[in-house]
mmJSON file of the N, C-alpha and C atoms, coordinates in Angstrom:
{"data_MODEL":{"atom_site":{
"group_PDB":["ATOM","ATOM","ATOM","ATOM","ATOM","ATOM","ATOM","ATOM","ATOM","ATOM","ATOM","ATOM","ATOM","ATOM","ATOM","ATOM","ATOM","ATOM","ATOM","ATOM","ATOM","ATOM","ATOM","ATOM","ATOM","ATOM","ATOM","ATOM","ATOM","ATOM","ATOM","ATOM","ATOM","ATOM","ATOM","ATOM","ATOM","ATOM","ATOM","ATOM","ATOM","ATOM","ATOM","ATOM","ATOM","ATOM","ATOM","ATOM","ATOM","ATOM","ATOM","ATOM","ATOM","ATOM","ATOM","ATOM","ATOM","ATOM","ATOM","ATOM","ATOM","ATOM","ATOM","ATOM","ATOM","ATOM","ATOM","ATOM","ATOM","ATOM","ATOM","ATOM","ATOM","ATOM","ATOM","ATOM","ATOM","ATOM","ATOM","ATOM","ATOM","ATOM","ATOM","ATOM","ATOM","ATOM","ATOM","ATOM","ATOM","ATOM","ATOM","ATOM","ATOM","ATOM","ATOM","ATOM","ATOM","ATOM","ATOM","ATOM","ATOM","ATOM","ATOM","ATOM","ATOM","ATOM","ATOM","ATOM","ATOM","ATOM","ATOM","ATOM","ATOM","ATOM","ATOM","ATOM","ATOM","ATOM","ATOM","ATOM","ATOM","ATOM","ATOM","ATOM","ATOM","ATOM","ATOM","ATOM","ATOM","ATOM","ATOM","ATOM","ATOM","ATOM","ATOM","ATOM","ATOM","ATOM","ATOM","ATOM","ATOM","ATOM","ATOM","ATOM","ATOM","ATOM","ATOM","ATOM","ATOM","ATOM","ATOM","ATOM","ATOM","ATOM","ATOM","ATOM","ATOM","ATOM","ATOM"],
"id":[1,2,3,4,5,6,7,8,9,10,11,12,13,14,15,16,17,18,19,20,21,22,23,24,25,26,27,28,29,30,31,32,33,34,35,36,37,38,39,40,41,42,43,44,45,46,47,48,49,50,51,52,53,54,55,56,57,58,59,60,61,62,63,64,65,66,67,68,69,70,71,72,73,74,75,76,77,78,79,80,81,82,83,84,85,86,87,88,89,90,91,92,93,94,95,96,97,98,99,100,101,102,103,104,105,106,107,108,109,110,111,112,113,114,115,116,117,118,119,120,121,122,123,124,125,126,127,128,129,130,131,132,133,134,135,136,137,138,139,140,141,142,143,144,145,146,147,148,149,150,151,152,153,154,155,156,157,158,159],
"type_symbol":["N","C","C","N","C","C","N","C","C","N","C","C","N","C","C","N","C","C","N","C","C","N","C","C","N","C","C","N","C","C","N","C","C","N","C","C","N","C","C","N","C","C","N","C","C","N","C","C","N","C","C","N","C","C","N","C","C","N","C","C","N","C","C","N","C","C","N","C","C","N","C","C","N","C","C","N","C","C","N","C","C","N","C","C","N","C","C","N","C","C","N","C","C","N","C","C","N","C","C","N","C","C","N","C","C","N","C","C","N","C","C","N","C","C","N","C","C","N","C","C","N","C","C","N","C","C","N","C","C","N","C","C","N","C","C","N","C","C","N","C","C","N","C","C","N","C","C","N","C","C","N","C","C","N","C","C","N","C","C"],
"label_atom_id":["N","CA","C","N","CA","C","N","CA","C","N","CA","C","N","CA","C","N","CA","C","N","CA","C","N","CA","C","N","CA","C","N","CA","C","N","CA","C","N","CA","C","N","CA","C","N","CA","C","N","CA","C","N","CA","C","N","CA","C","N","CA","C","N","CA","C","N","CA","C","N","CA","C","N","CA","C","N","CA","C","N","CA","C","N","CA","C","N","CA","C","N","CA","C","N","CA","C","N","CA","C","N","CA","C","N","CA","C","N","CA","C","N","CA","C","N","CA","C","N","CA","C","N","CA","C","N","CA","C","N","CA","C","N","CA","C","N","CA","C","N","CA","C","N","CA","C","N","CA","C","N","CA","C","N","CA","C","N","CA","C","N","CA","C","N","CA","C","N","CA","C","N","CA","C","N","CA","C","N","CA","C","N","CA","C"],
"label_alt_id":[null,null,null,null,null,null,null,null,null,null,null,null,null,null,null,null,null,null,null,null,null,null,null,null,null,null,null,null,null,null,null,null,null,null,null,null,null,null,null,null,null,null,null,null,null,null,null,null,null,null,null,null,null,null,null,null,null,null,null,null,null,null,null,null,null,null,null,null,null,null,null,null,null,null,null,null,null,null,null,null,null,null,null,null,null,null,null,null,null,null,null,null,null,null,null,null,null,null,null,null,null,null,null,null,null,null,null,null,null,null,null,null,null,null,null,null,null,null,null,null,null,null,null,null,null,null,null,null,null,null,null,null,null,null,null,null,null,null,null,null,null,null,null,null,null,null,null,null,null,null,null,null,null,null,null,null,null,null,null],
"label_comp_id":["MET","MET","MET","GLY","GLY","GLY","LEU","LEU","LEU","GLY","GLY","GLY","ARG","ARG","ARG","ALA","ALA","ALA","LEU","LEU","LEU","LEU","LEU","LEU","CYS","CYS","CYS","ILE","ILE","ILE","PHE","PHE","PHE","LEU","LEU","LEU","PRO","PRO","PRO","PRO","PRO","PRO","LEU","LEU","LEU","ALA","ALA","ALA","VAL","VAL","VAL","LEU","LEU","LEU","ASP","ASP","ASP","LYS","LYS","LYS","GLY","GLY","GLY","CYS","CYS","CYS","GLY","GLY","GLY","THR","THR","THR","LEU","LEU","LEU","LEU","LEU","LEU","LEU","LEU","LEU","VAL","VAL","VAL","SER","SER","SER","LEU","LEU","LEU","LEU","LEU","LEU","THR","THR","THR","LEU","LEU","LEU","ALA","ALA","ALA","GLY","GLY","GLY","TRP","TRP","TRP","VAL","VAL","VAL","PRO","PRO","PRO","GLY","GLY","GLY","VAL","VAL","VAL","ILE","ILE","ILE","GLY","GLY","GLY","ALA","ALA","ALA","LEU","LEU","LEU","VAL","VAL","VAL","VAL","VAL","VAL","CYS","CYS","CYS","SER","SER","SER","ARG","ARG","ARG","GLU","GLU","GLU","LYS","LYS","LYS","ALA","ALA","ALA","ARG","ARG","ARG"],
"label_asym_id":["A","A","A","A","A","A","A","A","A","A","A","A","A","A","A","A","A","A","A","A","A","A","A","A","A","A","A","A","A","A","A","A","A","A","A","A","A","A","A","A","A","A","A","A","A","A","A","A","A","A","A","A","A","A","A","A","A","A","A","A","A","A","A","A","A","A","A","A","A","A","A","A","A","A","A","A","A","A","A","A","A","A","A","A","A","A","A","A","A","A","A","A","A","A","A","A","A","A","A","A","A","A","A","A","A","A","A","A","A","A","A","A","A","A","A","A","A","A","A","A","A","A","A","A","A","A","A","A","A","A","A","A","A","A","A","A","A","A","A","A","A","A","A","A","A","A","A","A","A","A","A","A","A","A","A","A","A","A","A"],
"label_entity_id":["1","1","1","1","1","1","1","1","1","1","1","1","1","1","1","1","1","1","1","1","1","1","1","1","1","1","1","1","1","1","1","1","1","1","1","1","1","1","1","1","1","1","1","1","1","1","1","1","1","1","1","1","1","1","1","1","1","1","1","1","1","1","1","1","1","1","1","1","1","1","1","1","1","1","1","1","1","1","1","1","1","1","1","1","1","1","1","1","1","1","1","1","1","1","1","1","1","1","1","1","1","1","1","1","1","1","1","1","1","1","1","1","1","1","1","1","1","1","1","1","1","1","1","1","1","1","1","1","1","1","1","1","1","1","1","1","1","1","1","1","1","1","1","1","1","1","1","1","1","1","1","1","1","1","1","1","1","1","1"],
"label_seq_id":[1,1,1,2,2,2,3,3,3,4,4,4,5,5,5,6,6,6,7,7,7,8,8,8,9,9,9,10,10,10,11,11,11,12,12,12,13,13,13,14,14,14,15,15,15,16,16,16,17,17,17,18,18,18,19,19,19,20,20,20,21,21,21,22,22,22,23,23,23,24,24,24,25,25,25,26,26,26,27,27,27,28,28,28,29,29,29,30,30,30,31,31,31,32,32,32,33,33,33,34,34,34,35,35,35,36,36,36,37,37,37,38,38,38,39,39,39,40,40,40,41,41,41,42,42,42,43,43,43,44,44,44,45,45,45,46,46,46,47,47,47,48,48,48,49,49,49,50,50,50,51,51,51,52,52,52,53,53,53],
"pdbx_PDB_ins_code":[null,null,null,null,null,null,null,null,null,null,null,null,null,null,null,null,null,null,null,null,null,null,null,null,null,null,null,null,null,null,null,null,null,null,null,null,null,null,null,null,null,null,null,null,null,null,null,null,null,null,null,null,null,null,null,null,null,null,null,null,null,null,null,null,null,null,null,null,null,null,null,null,null,null,null,null,null,null,null,null,null,null,null,null,null,null,null,null,null,null,null,null,null,null,null,null,null,null,null,null,null,null,null,null,null,null,null,null,null,null,null,null,null,null,null,null,null,null,null,null,null,null,null,null,null,null,null,null,null,null,null,null,null,null,null,null,null,null,null,null,null,null,null,null,null,null,null,null,null,null,null,null,null,null,null,null,null,null,null],
"Cartn_x":[19.088,18.17,17.308,16.503,15.171,14.015,13.35,11.76,11.539,11.897,11.178,12.356,12.935,14.042,12.988,13.03,12.355,10.99,10.245,8.967,9.487,9.789,11.144,11.59,12.274,12.741,10.833,10.329,9.46,7.94,7.868,7.205,7.747,9.491,9.98,11.037,11.544,12.751,14.515,13.907,15.161,15.353,13.957,14.62,15.086,14.994,15.4,16.972,17.234,19.523,20.047,19.206,19.464,21.048,21.125,22.618,23.76,23.314,23.855,25.347,24.971,25.5,25.112,25.561,24.622,24.668,25.487,25.177,24.176,23.662,23.465,21.626,21.661,20.466,20.041,21.034,20.571,20.354,20.833,19.794,18.848,18.936,17.584,16.306,16.969,15.295,15.489,16.163,16.063,15.293,15.169,15.325,13.139,13.098,11.799,10.962,12.015,10.965,10.611,11.632,10.84,10.228,9.566,8.51,8.75,8.084,7.855,8.217,8.139,8.832,9.851,10.601,12.951,12.942,12.723,12.975,12.417,11.759,12.146,12.723,13.011,13.801,14.913,15.75,16.917,16.779,15.616,16.138,16.179,16.133,15.94,17.506,17.7,18.998,20.295,20.303,21.236,21.246,20.024,19.522,19.782,20.148,20.499,21.672,22.497,23.668,24.273,24.214,24.635,24.77,23.895,23.746,24.96,25.047,26.227,27.689,28.081,29.215,29.584],
"Cartn_y":[6.02,6.008,7.495,7.162,8.761,8.094,8.166,8.122,7.625,8.701,8.378,7.249,7.105,5.665,4.621,4.526,3.063,3.261,3.972,3.825,3.238,3.948,3.147,1.658,1.709,0.528,-1.082,-0.57,-0.905,-1.736,-0.437,-0.003,-0.973,0.249,-0.348,-0.725,-1.795,-2.552,-2.729,-2.976,-2.516,-1.39,-0.26,0.882,1.452,1.915,2.102,1.753,0.323,0.032,0.349,1.259,1.423,2.694,3.847,3.712,3.259,2.058,0.926,-0.033,0.013,-0.67,-2.224,-2.528,-3.076,-4.441,-5.762,-6.575,-6.394,-5.298,-4.575,-4.611,-4.275,-4.382,-5.625,-6.459,-7.688,-8.436,-8.661,-9.375,-8.869,-7.945,-7.178,-7.24,-7.143,-7.788,-9.168,-10.107,-12.056,-11.335,-11.173,-11.477,-11.039,-9.907,-9.296,-10.434,-11.342,-12.062,-13.174,-13.341,-14.729,-14.351,-13.033,-12.922,-11.402,-10.716,-9.385,-8.567,-10.006,-9.628,-10.544,-10.496,-11.352,-9.861,-9.546,-8.315,-7.295,-6.613,-4.747,-5.996,-6.956,-7.232,-7.101,-7.628,-7.532,-5.924,-5.507,-4.037,-2.512,-3.215,-2.812,-2.567,-4.323,-4.336,-3.386,-3.245,-3.343,-1.65,-0.92,0.518,1.121,0.174,0.209,0.153,-0.97,-0.582,0.276,1.152,2.121,3.503,3.346,4.718,3.674,2.764,2.172,2.657,2.614,2.364,3.971],
"Cartn_z":[-3.375,-4.37,-4.357,-4.536,-4.91,-4.91,-4.389,-4.946,-6.136,-6.946,-8.802,-9.159,-8.665,-8.813,-8.824,-6.928,-6.592,-7.961,-7.651,-8.706,-9.604,-10.42,-11.99,-11.316,-10.273,-10.654,-10.573,-9.577,-9.65,-10.864,-11.721,-13.144,-13.916,-14.183,-15.423,-14.899,-14.45,-13.832,-15.131,-16.461,-17.064,-17.461,-16.72,-17.405,-16.422,-15.003,-13.596,-14.143,-14.56,-14.641,-15.4,-16.615,-18.137,-18.271,-16.973,-16.956,-16.079,-15.433,-14.847,-15.653,-16.775,-17.761,-18.593,-20.003,-21.042,-18.715,-18.59,-18.169,-17.67,-16.288,-15.467,-16.082,-16.667,-17.873,-18.608,-19.35,-19.656,-18.86,-17.29,-16.635,-15.339,-15.506,-14.85,-15.46,-17.322,-18.423,-17.865,-18.282,-17.986,-16.76,-16.187,-14.523,-14.615,-15.824,-15.466,-16.65,-17.811,-18.852,-18.267,-16.776,-16.643,-14.666,-14.612,-13.563,-13.305,-13.41,-13.053,-11.407,-10.553,-9.115,-8.845,-9.866,-10.005,-10.468,-11.262,-12.457,-11.498,-10.775,-9.613,-8.661,-8.082,-7.219,-7.43,-8.384,-9.075,-9.008,-9.286,-10.516,-8.494,-7.354,-6.621,-6.042,-6.204,-5.573,-6.621,-7.028,-8.41,-7.573,-7.803,-7.586,-5.896,-4.672,-3.406,-3.337,-4.183,-4.128,-4.689,-5.55,-5.585,-4.695,-3.801,-2.794,-2.036,-1.166,-0.893,-1.274,-2.055,-1.869,-1.638],
"occupancy":[1.0,1.0,1.0,1.0,1.0,1.0,1.0,1.0,1.0,1.0,1.0,1.0,1.0,1.0,1.0,1.0,1.0,1.0,1.0,1.0,1.0,1.0,1.0,1.0,1.0,1.0,1.0,1.0,1.0,1.0,1.0,1.0,1.0,1.0,1.0,1.0,1.0,1.0,1.0,1.0,1.0,1.0,1.0,1.0,1.0,1.0,1.0,1.0,1.0,1.0,1.0,1.0,1.0,1.0,1.0,1.0,1.0,1.0,1.0,1.0,1.0,1.0,1.0,1.0,1.0,1.0,1.0,1.0,1.0,1.0,1.0,1.0,1.0,1.0,1.0,1.0,1.0,1.0,1.0,1.0,1.0,1.0,1.0,1.0,1.0,1.0,1.0,1.0,1.0,1.0,1.0,1.0,1.0,1.0,1.0,1.0,1.0,1.0,1.0,1.0,1.0,1.0,1.0,1.0,1.0,1.0,1.0,1.0,1.0,1.0,1.0,1.0,1.0,1.0,1.0,1.0,1.0,1.0,1.0,1.0,1.0,1.0,1.0,1.0,1.0,1.0,1.0,1.0,1.0,1.0,1.0,1.0,1.0,1.0,1.0,1.0,1.0,1.0,1.0,1.0,1.0,1.0,1.0,1.0,1.0,1.0,1.0,1.0,1.0,1.0,1.0,1.0,1.0,1.0,1.0,1.0,1.0,1.0,1.0],
"B_iso_or_equiv":[0.0,0.0,0.0,0.0,0.0,0.0,0.0,0.0,0.0,0.0,0.0,0.0,0.0,0.0,0.0,0.0,0.0,0.0,0.0,0.0,0.0,0.0,0.0,0.0,0.0,0.0,0.0,0.0,0.0,0.0,0.0,0.0,0.0,0.0,0.0,0.0,0.0,0.0,0.0,0.0,0.0,0.0,0.0,0.0,0.0,0.0,0.0,0.0,0.0,0.0,0.0,0.0,0.0,0.0,0.0,0.0,0.0,0.0,0.0,0.0,0.0,0.0,0.0,0.0,0.0,0.0,0.0,0.0,0.0,0.0,0.0,0.0,0.0,0.0,0.0,0.0,0.0,0.0,0.0,0.0,0.0,0.0,0.0,0.0,0.0,0.0,0.0,0.0,0.0,0.0,0.0,0.0,0.0,0.0,0.0,0.0,0.0,0.0,0.0,0.0,0.0,0.0,0.0,0.0,0.0,0.0,0.0,0.0,0.0,0.0,0.0,0.0,0.0,0.0,0.0,0.0,0.0,0.0,0.0,0.0,0.0,0.0,0.0,0.0,0.0,0.0,0.0,0.0,0.0,0.0,0.0,0.0,0.0,0.0,0.0,0.0,0.0,0.0,0.0,0.0,0.0,0.0,0.0,0.0,0.0,0.0,0.0,0.0,0.0,0.0,0.0,0.0,0.0,0.0,0.0,0.0,0.0,0.0,0.0],
"pdbx_formal_charge":[null,null,null,null,null,null,null,null,null,null,null,null,null,null,null,null,null,null,null,null,null,null,null,null,null,null,null,null,null,null,null,null,null,null,null,null,null,null,null,null,null,null,null,null,null,null,null,null,null,null,null,null,null,null,null,null,null,null,null,null,null,null,null,null,null,null,null,null,null,null,null,null,null,null,null,null,null,null,null,null,null,null,null,null,null,null,null,null,null,null,null,null,null,null,null,null,null,null,null,null,null,null,null,null,null,null,null,null,null,null,null,null,null,null,null,null,null,null,null,null,null,null,null,null,null,null,null,null,null,null,null,null,null,null,null,null,null,null,null,null,null,null,null,null,null,null,null,null,null,null,null,null,null,null,null,null,null,null,null],
"auth_seq_id":[1,1,1,2,2,2,3,3,3,4,4,4,5,5,5,6,6,6,7,7,7,8,8,8,9,9,9,10,10,10,11,11,11,12,12,12,13,13,13,14,14,14,15,15,15,16,16,16,17,17,17,18,18,18,19,19,19,20,20,20,21,21,21,22,22,22,23,23,23,24,24,24,25,25,25,26,26,26,27,27,27,28,28,28,29,29,29,30,30,30,31,31,31,32,32,32,33,33,33,34,34,34,35,35,35,36,36,36,37,37,37,38,38,38,39,39,39,40,40,40,41,41,41,42,42,42,43,43,43,44,44,44,45,45,45,46,46,46,47,47,47,48,48,48,49,49,49,50,50,50,51,51,51,52,52,52,53,53,53],
"auth_comp_id":["MET","MET","MET","GLY","GLY","GLY","LEU","LEU","LEU","GLY","GLY","GLY","ARG","ARG","ARG","ALA","ALA","ALA","LEU","LEU","LEU","LEU","LEU","LEU","CYS","CYS","CYS","ILE","ILE","ILE","PHE","PHE","PHE","LEU","LEU","LEU","PRO","PRO","PRO","PRO","PRO","PRO","LEU","LEU","LEU","ALA","ALA","ALA","VAL","VAL","VAL","LEU","LEU","LEU","ASP","ASP","ASP","LYS","LYS","LYS","GLY","GLY","GLY","CYS","CYS","CYS","GLY","GLY","GLY","THR","THR","THR","LEU","LEU","LEU","LEU","LEU","LEU","LEU","LEU","LEU","VAL","VAL","VAL","SER","SER","SER","LEU","LEU","LEU","LEU","LEU","LEU","THR","THR","THR","LEU","LEU","LEU","ALA","ALA","ALA","GLY","GLY","GLY","TRP","TRP","TRP","VAL","VAL","VAL","PRO","PRO","PRO","GLY","GLY","GLY","VAL","VAL","VAL","ILE","ILE","ILE","GLY","GLY","GLY","ALA","ALA","ALA","LEU","LEU","LEU","VAL","VAL","VAL","VAL","VAL","VAL","CYS","CYS","CYS","SER","SER","SER","ARG","ARG","ARG","GLU","GLU","GLU","LYS","LYS","LYS","ALA","ALA","ALA","ARG","ARG","ARG"],
"auth_asym_id":["A","A","A","A","A","A","A","A","A","A","A","A","A","A","A","A","A","A","A","A","A","A","A","A","A","A","A","A","A","A","A","A","A","A","A","A","A","A","A","A","A","A","A","A","A","A","A","A","A","A","A","A","A","A","A","A","A","A","A","A","A","A","A","A","A","A","A","A","A","A","A","A","A","A","A","A","A","A","A","A","A","A","A","A","A","A","A","A","A","A","A","A","A","A","A","A","A","A","A","A","A","A","A","A","A","A","A","A","A","A","A","A","A","A","A","A","A","A","A","A","A","A","A","A","A","A","A","A","A","A","A","A","A","A","A","A","A","A","A","A","A","A","A","A","A","A","A","A","A","A","A","A","A","A","A","A","A","A","A"],
"auth_atom_id":["N","CA","C","N","CA","C","N","CA","C","N","CA","C","N","CA","C","N","CA","C","N","CA","C","N","CA","C","N","CA","C","N","CA","C","N","CA","C","N","CA","C","N","CA","C","N","CA","C","N","CA","C","N","CA","C","N","CA","C","N","CA","C","N","CA","C","N","CA","C","N","CA","C","N","CA","C","N","CA","C","N","CA","C","N","CA","C","N","CA","C","N","CA","C","N","CA","C","N","CA","C","N","CA","C","N","CA","C","N","CA","C","N","CA","C","N","CA","C","N","CA","C","N","CA","C","N","CA","C","N","CA","C","N","CA","C","N","CA","C","N","CA","C","N","CA","C","N","CA","C","N","CA","C","N","CA","C","N","CA","C","N","CA","C","N","CA","C","N","CA","C","N","CA","C","N","CA","C","N","CA","C","N","CA","C"],
"pdbx_PDB_model_num":[1,1,1,1,1,1,1,1,1,1,1,1,1,1,1,1,1,1,1,1,1,1,1,1,1,1,1,1,1,1,1,1,1,1,1,1,1,1,1,1,1,1,1,1,1,1,1,1,1,1,1,1,1,1,1,1,1,1,1,1,1,1,1,1,1,1,1,1,1,1,1,1,1,1,1,1,1,1,1,1,1,1,1,1,1,1,1,1,1,1,1,1,1,1,1,1,1,1,1,1,1,1,1,1,1,1,1,1,1,1,1,1,1,1,1,1,1,1,1,1,1,1,1,1,1,1,1,1,1,1,1,1,1,1,1,1,1,1,1,1,1,1,1,1,1,1,1,1,1,1,1,1,1,1,1,1,1,1,1]
}}}
């Protein structure tokens, strides 16, 4: 995960996972609606798992 993607995860979590699929986008959007911090954590987890594969 690059610096740009990490910043996008922090400031606009749903936009950061837009290319990951509909389910992931929906999950991160719901987490962001519940609170900004859960959305950021969810986006960071999803984006960091991509690099591990």
